N, C-alpha and C positions, 0 to 999 in steps of 0.2 A: 796774693791769695787773701781771701777774707775768712773770718772765723764763722763757725756755724751760728754763733750769736748774732753776728752781723746779717747773715743770710736770713735768720728768723725775723729780722726787722722788716724785711720786704714782704708787703701784703699783696698777694696775687689773688684775684677773684674772677669768677666767670660772670659774664653779663651778656644780654641780648641786644644786638644792634636794632635801634628803633627808627633811626633816620640817618641819611648820608647826603651831604651836599658838597659841592666844590669849595675848597678854601681858596677863594680868589685872590687873597692878599699874601699867600705864602710864596716865598721865592721859588720853591720847587713844587711841582704838581703834587697836590695833597687833597684829602677830603676832610671835612668836619664830620666826625662820627659821633652820634649821640647814642649812649649805651645805658640800658636799664640794669642796675645791679641789685634790684629788690628793695624792700622796705628799709632795711638798716642803712644802706649806703646811698640809695636813691639813683637818680639819673645824672650822668656825668658826660662831659664832652671831651673829645680828643682830636687833635689834628694829626692825621696819619698819611705818610707818603706810601700809599698802597695802590696807587692808580694803575700801575703796570699790569697787575694780574686780576684786579677786582673792579667790577662796575657797581655803582651805587645800588641798583635794583637787585643785584645778586647778594649784597651784604645784609640788607634789611631782613630781620628775622633769624639771622644766624647768631650763634654764640661765639664769643671770643674770650681770650684770657688777657687780663690787664693787671698792671701794677697800679694800685689805687691809693697808695700813701706817699707819693712823691710830691714835692712842692710844685704847684701849678706853674706853668710857663706860658708866655704869650707867643704864638706863632702867627705872624701877621696880626690881625685884630682878634684872633680866637684864643680864649683862655683854655689851654689844654690841661684838663684836670687829672687825667689818667694817661698811662702809657700802654698802648696796645702792643702785645708781645708777638713777635714773629721772627722768622729766621731770615738772615740776609743771604739769599741764595742766588745762583746764576741767573735764574729767571725773574728775579725781583724778590720783594718781601713776601714770604709765605706765612700767613697767620697761624698762630697756635690756637687750636679749637678743640673743645671736648669731642670725643667720638660718640658719646651718648648725650642725650638731653639731660641737663642738670638744672638745679634751681639757680636763679639769678642771685648772685652774692656768694655762692658756694666758694669756699676757700681752697686754693691750690697749695699743696705742700709736698 
């Protein structure tokens, strides 16, 4: 278990997907997802293994929830700056998304 203080260190924000491309250098099928988090955080990239349920054209313009304060990691040649949140479900990764339109950068708590 983690403490509430540790949980409070995790910064989750809403952002809008502005571009999606195949991550051709990833070992597993993945997309390079470019997400706009608004003026304060800016535009960030993530490599995400979400190809089972989502097509690039269906993701552009949708909002997702991401952890934005993790140390970036390289997946293939892509610097993954944020972690897109989703559930690991029978049918594949199901993205966590706001049910209403929110501002890019809005904090999740």
